[in-house]
C-alpha positions as CSV (number, residue, x, y, z in Angstrom):
1,M,12.5,-35.9,23.0
2,P,13.9,-39.5,22.4
3,Q,13.1,-41.1,19.1
4,K,10.7,-44.0,18.9
5,L,11.4,-47.2,17.0
6,E,8.6,-46.3,14.5
7,T,10.4,-43.0,13.7
8,V,13.7,-44.7,13.1
9,L,12.1,-47.2,10.8
10,N,10.4,-44.4,8.9
11,H,13.9,-42.9,8.4
12,V,15.1,-46.2,7.1
13,E,12.5,-46.0,4.3
14,E,14.2,-42.8,3.2
15,I,17.5,-44.6,2.3
16,T,17.8,-44.5,-1.5
17,N,20.1,-47.5,-1.7
18,D,17.6,-50.4,-2.1
19,I,20.1,-53.1,-0.9
20,N,21.1,-51.2,2.3
21,R,17.4,-50.4,3.0
22,Q,16.5,-54.0,2.7
23,L,19.4,-55.3,4.7
24,I,18.4,-52.9,7.6
25,K,14.9,-54.2,7.4
26,D,16.1,-57.8,7.4
27,Y,18.4,-57.1,10.4
28,H,15.4,-55.5,12.2
29,R,13.4,-58.7,11.6
30,Y,16.3,-60.7,13.0
31,L,16.4,-58.6,16.1
32,I,12.6,-59.1,16.6
33,A,13.1,-62.9,16.1
34,R,15.7,-62.8,18.8
35,D,13.0,-61.3,21.1
36,T,15.0,-58.2,21.8
37,G,13.4,-55.1,23.4
38,T,12.2,-52.2,21.4
39,N,14.9,-49.8,22.7
40,Y,17.6,-52.3,21.8
41,Q,16.1,-52.6,18.3
42,K,15.8,-48.9,17.9
43,D,19.4,-48.2,19.0
44,N,20.8,-50.9,16.7
45,V,18.7,-50.0,13.7
46,K,19.4,-46.3,14.2
47,L,23.2,-46.9,14.2
48,I,23.0,-49.0,11.1
49,Y,20.9,-46.3,9.5
50,M,23.5,-43.7,10.4
51,F,26.3,-45.8,9.0
52,A,24.3,-46.3,5.7
53,K,24.0,-42.5,5.5
54,F,27.7,-42.2,6.2
55,I,28.8,-44.6,3.4
56,G,26.5,-43.0,0.9
57,E,23.9,-44.2,-1.5
58,S,26.4,-45.5,-4.1
59,K,28.0,-48.0,-1.6
60,T,26.4,-51.0,0.0
61,F,27.2,-52.7,3.2
62,Y,28.6,-55.5,1.1
63,D,31.1,-53.1,-0.3
64,V,32.6,-52.2,3.0
65,K,35.6,-54.5,3.2
66,D,38.1,-52.5,5.1
67,S,38.3,-51.3,8.7
68,E,39.2,-47.8,7.6
69,T,35.6,-47.0,6.6
70,I,34.2,-48.2,9.9
71,V,36.9,-46.3,11.9
72,A,36.2,-43.1,9.9
73,F,32.5,-43.4,10.8
74,L,33.3,-44.1,14.5
75,D,35.8,-41.2,14.6
76,I,32.9,-38.8,14.0
77,K,32.3,-39.2,17.8
78,R,35.9,-38.6,18.7
79,K,36.5,-35.4,20.8
80,S,39.5,-33.5,21.9
81,K,40.7,-33.5,25.5
82,E,39.5,-29.8,25.7
83,D,36.0,-30.7,24.5
84,D,35.7,-33.9,26.5
85,P,38.2,-33.9,29.4
86,E,36.8,-37.1,30.8
87,Q,36.9,-38.7,27.4
88,K,33.4,-40.0,27.6
89,W,33.4,-40.2,23.7
90,I,35.3,-43.5,24.1
91,T,32.2,-45.1,25.6
92,T,30.1,-44.1,22.6
93,W,32.9,-45.1,20.1
94,N,33.0,-48.6,21.7
95,D,29.2,-48.9,21.9
96,Y,28.9,-48.0,18.2
97,L,31.7,-50.5,17.4
98,W,30.1,-53.5,19.1
99,R,26.8,-52.7,17.4
100,L,28.5,-52.5,14.0
101,K,30.4,-55.8,14.7
102,M,27.1,-57.5,15.6
103,F,25.5,-56.3,12.4
104,Y,28.5,-57.4,10.3
105,R,28.5,-60.8,12.0
106,W,24.9,-61.2,11.2
107,L,25.5,-60.1,7.6
108,Y,28.4,-62.5,7.2
109,N,26.7,-65.5,8.9
110,V,23.2,-65.1,7.6
111,K,23.4,-63.3,4.3
112,L,26.8,-64.3,2.9
113,K,28.1,-67.5,4.5
114,V,24.8,-69.4,4.5
115,N,23.9,-68.4,1.0
116,N,27.4,-69.1,-0.4
117,N,27.3,-65.6,-1.7
118,Q,30.5,-64.3,-0.2
119,R,31.3,-61.8,-3.0
120,N,35.0,-62.0,-2.1
121,Y,34.0,-60.9,1.3
122,Y,35.6,-61.8,4.6
123,D,34.2,-61.2,8.1
124,I,35.4,-57.7,9.0
125,S,33.8,-57.8,12.4
126,N,37.0,-58.7,14.1
127,C,39.3,-56.2,12.3
128,I,38.8,-53.3,14.7
129,K,39.7,-53.4,18.4
130,Y,38.0,-51.5,21.2
131,Y,39.6,-48.5,22.9
């Protein structure tokens, strides 16, 4: 059974890192303000939630300053030719990448650049290329 947006948002509340949890909530409010559909919101919030779980509770989204962390997360979906002869995993990999890029562009433009709170941060959204 597919997850509902409410279910995904309830999972977000389980994130123990307060900064990451608040950033996901703020990002969700941004998606609502852009008048996006609930499925679009759900898919984006769910991916950011999964990424937050991947980086762990001791690291915030602000701390991710290298493409290696993002690629390591994306590579979870990578499959061998034997497991996926048509290499459909590439579509998922690219889909996850553009969603993460969109999140990090929002984070950079709305939270860091606007507030002059760059924390020695640069926009990593263009560091990784699609397959």
